N, C-alpha and C positions, 0 to 999 in steps of 0.2 A: 403881325398878330396872328395871321392865318398859319404861318409856320409854327408858331408857339403852340397853337391849339392842336395842330396835327401831331407835333412832337409829344405834347402832353397826353393825348389819347393813346399814341403808340406805346409810350413808357408805362402808362397805367395798365393797358391791356396786357403787355408782355410781362409786367410784374405779377399780375394776377395769375397768368397762365404758368409762369415759371414757378411761382410759390406753390401753387396747387400740384404741379407736376412733381416737384421734389417732396411735397407732402405725401404723395402716393407712395414713393419709395420709403419714406419715413414710417408711415403707418404699417406697412407690411413688415418692415424691419423690426419695429417694436412688437408687432403681433407675434413674431417668432423669436422674441427675446434676443435680438441682434443689436449690439451697441452701435449707436450713431454718434460719431465724434463731433461732427459739425453739420449745421443746417444753415445755409446761407442763400440769401437773395442777392444776386449779382456776385461777381468774383472779387476776391480780396488779395491780390498779389501785393506783398510788402505791408499792407495795412488795411484796416476796415474802417468804415464810417461809424459803425455802432456794433456792439457785441455784448453779450452777457452769457453766463454759464448756469445751466440748471441740470442737476444730476450729472450724467456723463456727457451731456451734449452742450456744445457752444453754439448759440444762435447769434446771427449777425447779418449786417447789410454791407456788402462790398462797395467799392467805388467804380468798378468796371461793369457797366450795364450790358453784358453780353450773355446773360443767362443766370444760372444759379447752380447749386449743387448740395448734395448731402455726402459727407465722408463717412463711409461705413467701415467699421473695424474689420481687418482681415480680408480686404478686397483690393485688387489692383485697379485703380481708377486714374483719372486725369492728374492726380497729385503725384503718381508714381512713387508712393511711399514704400520703399523696399525694406526698410529697417524692421518694420513690424513683422514682415513675412519671414524674417530670419529667425524669429522666436517660435517656440512650439505653439501649435494652434490652441486657442482658448475656446471654451464652450460658447462664449458670447460673440465669437467672430463669424463673419460671413462664410469663410472657407470651411467652418466646422458644421454648417447646417446641411440638412439633406438637400439634394438637388432640386426637388420640387419647391422647397421653400425659397431657395436662392432664385429660382425662376420667377416666382411670384413677386419677390422683392424687386427684381429687375423690370418686371412688367408693370409694376405699380403706377409709375408716372404716366405711361401710355394709357393704362386703363382709366385713370382719373381724367386725363385730357379728353379722351373719347367720350366718356359719360358726361363730362362737363359740357362739351359741345352740344350733345343731344338735349341736355337739360336747358341750356341757354336758348337754343332754337325753340324749344317748347314754350318757354316763358315769353319769348319775343312774339311768337304767334298768338299767345293768349292776350298779351298786353296791347299789341298793335295790329294783329291780323296780318294779312298778306295781300298786297295790291299788285296787279299786273295789267298790262295792256293787251287785251284780246286782239289777235290778228284780224279778226272780222271787223274790228272797230277802226282799223287803219284805212279810213274811207277814201283818202286821197292817193293811196298807193305809196310807193317808196321814192326816195331820192337816193342816187348813188354817185360815187366818184368814178374816176377813170378805171380803178381796179375793179369796181363793181361792174362796169361796162365790159371789161375783159372777161369777167366771170360769166357774163351772159345777161345781166340785168339791164333794164332800161328805166329811166325816170317815168314814174306813173304806173309801173307794174304793180299789180295786186297779187301778192304771193298766196297761192292756194295750198301747195303741198311741198314738203321737203322729204326726199327719200320715199316718195309715194304715200306719205302720211300727212293728213291735214294738220296745219299748224294752229295751235291754240294761243300760246304766248309768243307775241311778236319778237320779244327780245331774246328768245331761245333759238332763233333761226341760225345766226352765225355759230352759236354753240353746237348745233346739230351738224353743221357743215364741217367744223373743225374737229370736234371731239367724237362724234358718232360716225364720222366718215361718210356722211350723206352727201352725194354729189348730184343727184337728180332733183331738179327744181321745176315746179310747175307754176306758171303765173297766168294771170288774166291780163292781156295786153291788147288795147284797142278792141275790146269786146270779143277777142279770140283767145282760146287756151293755147299756151305755148309751153313746151317742155324742153329744157336744155340741160346739159351736163357741165358741172364746174370742173375745169381742168385741174388735175393734181399738181401741175407745175406752178399753180398760183397760190397754193396753200402756205408756202413759206412767207409770201408777202401778206397774206391774210392774217397770219399770226401777229405780224408787226402792226397791222392796221385793221383791227377787227370791226371798226365802225364804217365799213364801206357802204352799208345800206342803212338808212335811217327812215323814219316815217316822214312823209312829205307834208308840208304845212303851207297854207296860204301866207303870202307875205303881208304882214301888218307891221308898220313901223313901230319899234319899241324904243330902245335907248338911242340917243344921238350923241356923238362925241362933240365936245366944245370946239368951235371954229372949224369944224369939218366941212368938206365940200357939200355934204347933204344939207347941213343947216343953212349954209350960204345960198343954196339953190331953193330953199323953201320947204324942205321935208318937215312934217310935224308928226308927233307921236299919235298913233291911231290911224294914220293914212293906210288905206287898203289898196294894193296894187291891182290895176285893171288891165293895163296894156303897156308894152314897151315898143317904142318906135312905131306906134300905130297897130301893132299885132297884139291880139288878146293874150295876156299872160297874167297869172295870178299867184304863182308859187315862188317861195323863197329861192329854191334851187335855180329857177329861171332868172330871177333877179341877179343872183350871185354869179352865175356863169356868164351872163351878159356883161356885167361889170368887169370881170376878169379878162374877157376878150376885147374889151373896148378901152384899153389904156390910151390916154391922150386924145380921146374922142368925146364928142358931145352926144348924150343920149336923152331922148325924150320919153318921159314916164307919164302915164296917166293913172291918177289915184282917185279913189272915192273918199271924200272927206265929209263925214256926216251925210247930208242929203245931196251934197254937191259933187260934181266931177271936175277935177282940176288937172291941168297939164303943167309939168315941171321939167325943165331941162337942166342937166348937170354935166359939167366937164370932168371926166374921170382923170385923175392924176396918173403919172407913170407908175405909182405904187399899186394901182388897181384897188385902192381902198377909199371909200367915200364917207366912212365913219357912221354907219347906220347898222343897227342890229334888229332882228325880228323880235316881236313880242315874246316874252319868256313864259307866259302862262299857257301851256299846251292843253290844259284841261278844257279850254274853250273850243278846242278842235276835236278832242277825243274823249270817249267815256271809258274810264278804266273799270276794272272789276276787282272788288275787294272781298276776300274770304275772311270770315271771323270765326273764332273758335271758343267754345266753352273751356273751362279749366281742364276737364277730363279729355276733351277732344284734342286739346293742344299737344298732348304728349305723343300719341301715335303720329300726329301730323309733324311734330318736331323731329321724331325719330326718322320718319320718311324723308324729311328735308335734309337732315344730317347725312343720311346714307347716300342720298342723291348727290349732295355736295361733295362728299368724299369720293364717290365714283368719278365725278367730273374732274376732281383734282388729280386723281391717279391717272386719268387719261391725258391730262395736260402734262403730267410728269413724264409719261412715256414719250411724248412728243420731243422732249429735250434730248432723248437718246436716239432720235430718228434724224440723222444728219441732213437729209434732203429738205427737211422742214426748216432748218436753221433756227429752231426754237431756243437753242442755247444762247443765242444772241439777245433774247428778251429776258433772260434770267436776271433778277435784280436783288439788291440787298436791302439795307435798312431804309434807304431813301425811297425805293419802290414800295416797300411795305407801308411807310409813313404816308405816301401819296394816296393810298386807297381810303384813308380816313377823311371825312369831310372837313372843310375849312372852318366851319362853325360847329360848336358842340351839339351833338345830336345823340341822345341816349339810344334810340332805336338802331341807328347806324353803328354806334359804338359796340353794343352788345352783339349785333349780327356779325360784325367783323371779328369780334373777340371769339365768337363761336367758330368762325371760319379758321382763324389762326390756331385755335385749340386743336382742330382736326389736322391741320398741317403739322403742328408740333407732334401730335400723336403719330402720324404717318412717318414723318422724317425720323423720329427717334426709334421707330421699330425697324428701320432699314438695317440690314445685316452688315454694318460697317463697324469695325472695332472702334472703341471710344464712345459709340452711341449705345443706348440700351439694347438695340437690336443685335449689336455685335456680341454683347454678353449673353443674350438669349441664344444666339447661334451656337456658341461654345457650350452652353448648358444643355441644349438639345442634343448636341454631339455626345456629350457625357452621358445623357440619359439613354441614348440609343446604343452606344458602344460599351458603356460601363467604364470608360477610361477618361480620366480628368486631364485636360491639357496642362502642361507644366507651367509653373510660375514664370519661367524665363520666356516661354512662348507667349504667354498672356501679356507680359511686359512689352515685348517687341510688337505684338499686335496692337496694343494700346498706343504706342508711339506712332506706328504706321497710320492708325485711324486718326490720330490728332493731326498728323501731317496732311491727310486727305481733307479733313474738315477745315483746317486753316486755309488750304489751297482753294477750296470751294468758297469759303468766306471772302477771300481776297478777290476771286474771280467775279463773284456776284456784285460786290461793292465797287469793283473796278468798272463793271458794266454800267453801274449807276453814274459814276463820275464821267465816263465817256459820253453817256447820253446827255449830260448837262451841257457839254460843249458842242453838241450836234445841232 
């Protein structure tokens, strides 16, 4: 069921974005009296699921959910329809229009996706506000894995500054290290201020595992697996950790690391249960799993901060959020072309995109992710790659600057080359997804 919910959200989100993207091209084409022969959601090789014709345009839904398209008369596009170009130019054709009009027609989809993202972000902020965890409220410090230790962190550290600047949003710490190239970290450790530098050599591993530091929480028993060693030993929901093997311990990371280091050994735990203090011994199996999870309600440990906006306040806030998100995405995109980071290994396709949606339907998450994907669609489409809008824009700008229009044969070959590049990227991204499934 979870997979169906994720798939449903992904298809609905992409359908909305593709439809409005193509509508952007359509509106500008109609504005400049350019004939649009087809307007399709999804691709329709060989046949379509649904179609009807109104005036000069055929509207329809294809069966291949990899995007959508508008077919504009007199334009070399992915259909590679060359027969039309053999005829004399007609006044209603794309090739007969002034360069500035053709430029706006090609930018129409990107403009709509960009403005749509800002609009959605604004309404999301108006409807639900924005909640985050202030770094100052992470009162127990952090917990980190082995990579976090190599970076210089220690369990219990309270992060004061990143790159010399105080941290407000705890969840932005890894973001600043990765995308803003902040390497200097200042922490409070055992009542002393310590500053260290994250080695550049660890960034490639951090990209693959960005959750190396998390907020530290006391260990209170939450869910227990049936017939697990923890149940047999006497663990009960709500038990609060006090000590391990007689040493005072209270945090989940301390419990977890002790279990992992004690395979096939007996461990003595001390818990607080109500007003009583009890001792429990458990034999850790060779799997290192005793079948117990910490309580999932973190609000009992931390106080988050929520920003609310009036209708008119939400729009400047939404624009700011959209621009900040786009800036972060561009920085992530640059990492892909930095070989030493190996960020290209983390590039994903439809499975990766689908996984970012929650397993249960949540309208706030859905619209926030739709806004994010709209920004991505706008940015990716404006890249100067033939077959993308940005490729057409590049040739049109060349024409405006030089006064010379690229030949139809050149545009045809450029379109083919662009399609080969895009298909190769599509195969690479989705192959990465498949490889990850077997790792």
